[in-house]
N, C-alpha and C positions, 0 to 999 in steps of 0.2 A: 586581456587574457589571450594566450596563444590559441589559434585555431588551425587545425590541420589543413594543408594545402588542397586536399581533395574535397573540402567543404566549400562549395561555390556560392551557396545561397539560392541556387535554382531549385533546390530540393523542397522548398517550402510550398505550401498550398497556394493555388492560384488566387484564392480570395485574399490571402495575406499579401501576396505580391501586388495585388491591385491596390491595397491600402497603402503600400509603400511607394506608389507612384507619385504621391504628393511630395516626396523627398528628392533632393538632388541624387543623381544616379549613384555616385560613389558612396554617399551616406546610406542610401537604400540598400546597396550591396553589403555594407558593413553590418547594418541592422539585420538583414536577412541571414547572414552567416552566424551571427550570435543567436538568432532565434532557432536556427537549425541545431546548434549545439545544445540549446535548452531542451529541445524535443528529444535529441539523442541521449542525453544524460539524465533526464528527469527520473527515470526508474532506477538506473544503475548507480548513479552518483548525484543525488539531489543537491548536495552542497555545491558541487561544481556547476550544476544547472542553475542554481540560484545566482552564482557569481556571473554567469553569462547573461542572465536576465537583467541584472542590475546594469550591466554595460549597455544592453539594448535600451533600457529605460532611460539612461542618461542621454543616449543619442536621439531617441524619438519618443518622448513621453506622450505626445499627442496622437499617437497611432493606437487605435483600439486593440489590435492584435498584440502589440507590445505590452500594454497594460494587462491583458488577459494572461499572456505568457508569464509575466512577472507575478501575477496572482497565483498561478498554479505552482510556480517554483517556490514561492514563499510558503504556500500551503504544504508542499512536500517536505519542507524542513521544520514545520510546526510553528511558523510565524503567522498565526491566524489573524491577528489584528492587521498586519501588513497586507496579508492576502485579501482580506475583506475590503480594505480600502482600494486595492487595485481592481477587484471585481466590480465594486461600485462605480469606479471611474469608467471602466469598460462599458458597463451597462448604460451609464449616462451618455456616453458617446454614440452607442449603437441603438439604444432603445430595446435591445433584445432581452428576453427573459430566460434564456437558456442557462445562465449562470446562477439562477435562483437557488437550485438545490445545494450547490457547493457554497454559496453565500450563507445559507442556513446552517450548513455543517461547520462553517467557520464560527458561527455563534456557539455551537456546541463546543468547539475547541477552546473558546474563550470562557467556558463554564457558564454559558447562558442558554441552557436547554429550553427554558420557557420561551425565549425569543425565537429559537429555531422552530418550536412547535407552533407558535403564532404565525410564522411565515408559511407553514404548511397549510394554513387555512386562508391565505390571502388569494385574491383573484388571479394573481400571476400564475399560480399553479395550473389553473384551467387553460392557460395559454401554452403550456409546455406540451411537447409531443409525448408519445406513450413512454418512451425511454426516460424522458425527463420526469414524468410523473412517478415512474417506478423509483427513480433516484430519490425523489422527494419523500416517497413512502418509507424508503430505507432510512433516510435522515430522521423522519418523524418517529419511527420506531426506536432509533438510537436515542433520541431525546427522551422518550418515555422511559427507557432503561436508565438513562442518566438521572432521571428524577425518582428512580425507585419504583416505577410503575411497570413491573415486568409483565403482568397479565395484560395490561393495556398494549404493551409492545407486540404481544402475540396477536391480538385482535387487529392492530394497525396493519400488520403484514398480510392478513388474510384478504385476498383480492382475486379478481378474475385472472390476473397475470400469474398469480401463484398457482391457481388451479389448472391453468392451461397446460396441455401436453406439448405445445409448441415450444421449441427451444430457440430463444432469442439471446442476444449478447449479454443481457442482464439476468437471464434465468438462473444460472448457477449461483450468483451472488444473492438473489432473492430467496432461493430455497435454502441456502446456507444460513442466511440471517434468520429465517423462520426456524430452522432446526436449532440454532443457538439460543433463540428466545424460548423455544419449548424446553430446552434443557435447563434453562435458568429457573423455570417454574416447576421443575421436577417431573416433566412428562418425557422420561428417558426413552421409552419405546418409540414414541412418535418422533422424537428428535433423531433417533437412529434412522428411522425410515426416511426422514427428510434430508439427512446428511447423505444417505445413499442416492436420493434423487438429485441432490446437488452435484455429487460426483459424476453421475450419469450425464448431466448436462455440461459439465466442466471440461470441455475439450481443450481449452486453452490453458488450463492449470492456474486459474485465477483465485482459487480458494485452496485451503488445506483440508478439504472434506475427507480425503482418504486417511489422513492422520487422526482426525476426530473420530472416524468410524473405528479405526484400530484401537484408539484409546477407550472407546465405549465397549469394545469387545475384549478388552484386556490383553491385546496383542502388544508385545514389546519387540522392537526391531534391534538387532545387533549388527555391528559392522564386522564382517568376517576377517578383513585385513587387520582391523584394530585388535580383534581377539588374538590373532596369530602373533602380532607384535608383542602383546602383553604376555603371551605364553613364553616367547623367546626371552623377553626381559626378565621374567620370573625365573627362568632356568639359569640365566647368567647371574642373577642375584643370589641364587642358591649356591652356585659355585664359589662366589665371593665369600659368603657366610661360612662355608665349610673351611676355606683356607684361613680365614681370620679367627676361627674359633679357639685355637690353642692360645693365642695371645690374650684373648678375653678371659680364658679360664685361669690364667696365672695372675690376673689382676692388672696387667699392663694395659695401656690404651690401645684399642683396636685400630688397625690401619684403616685409612679411608678407602671405601670401595671405589673402584674405577667407574667412570660413567658408562652406562649402558648405551649401546648404539642407538642413534636417533631413530625413532619409529617413523615409517612413511606416513605422511598426512593424507587424509582423504577428506574431501570437502563435499558435503551433501547439499542438495538444492534446498534453499530456504523456502518455507511455505509462503504462498501469496499473502499479500497485504491482508491485514485483518480485514475481514469481510467488510465491505463498505455499506454495511448497515450503518455503519459506523462511519466510513469515509467514502463519499462518492468518488469515483475515479474519473476522476474528473475526466469526466464522467463517471 
């Protein structure tokens, strides 16, 4: 797959570069450039990222960072069985538990929430750092909801991290997941409060808390440019109808109305990923 000339492979993390030292230099550079493309495209074009990950995997399947990148790329396109296999391979190579939450979430993706919930109770969870434990809690709550245990999902998310006023990278997603779980069990007023708290902490725009708040408040947003285009199109359609009317009144076939000018398109920003109550971002 073609890689832009300005991608050198030097952009990768130093720890990954260290892993690639076991390869011949030319091969290591090729693998590094493909890994850079995976990282660059994972959010904006996951299918392309997946393609680059497969190239890297063919070149260096014994490098843990390559297996991990292949796992995240497969996860991003919904190939959960493949992602799980890659994560397991990376874990065997490194002995690290940091992929445990996303591995559990792959089990959810494979419609095995019971397995994900069982993983939330394994000793590996205690070895995770605080961020990893929050991710595991999000996955466990999602598994509860998958199993129809909405009230249990609410309880699962209640934790010191949720109660804390400190804003961490995972704070917005945790609060959002809690608000969403509250809404599912009919606690709308509390849900609104927690969506507001999620929005307050969401400085990076990782959730669509503002949209959910607006929805609860009954606010509807309209695109001013779109409305203007529709008004202009309606006016032109009115002119056409008036001209064609005599032909229609005498029973003859009405002439075809000319096409209205093409309206200018406006593209809004898509809301962030479903909250990873649901899917840890990976992390």
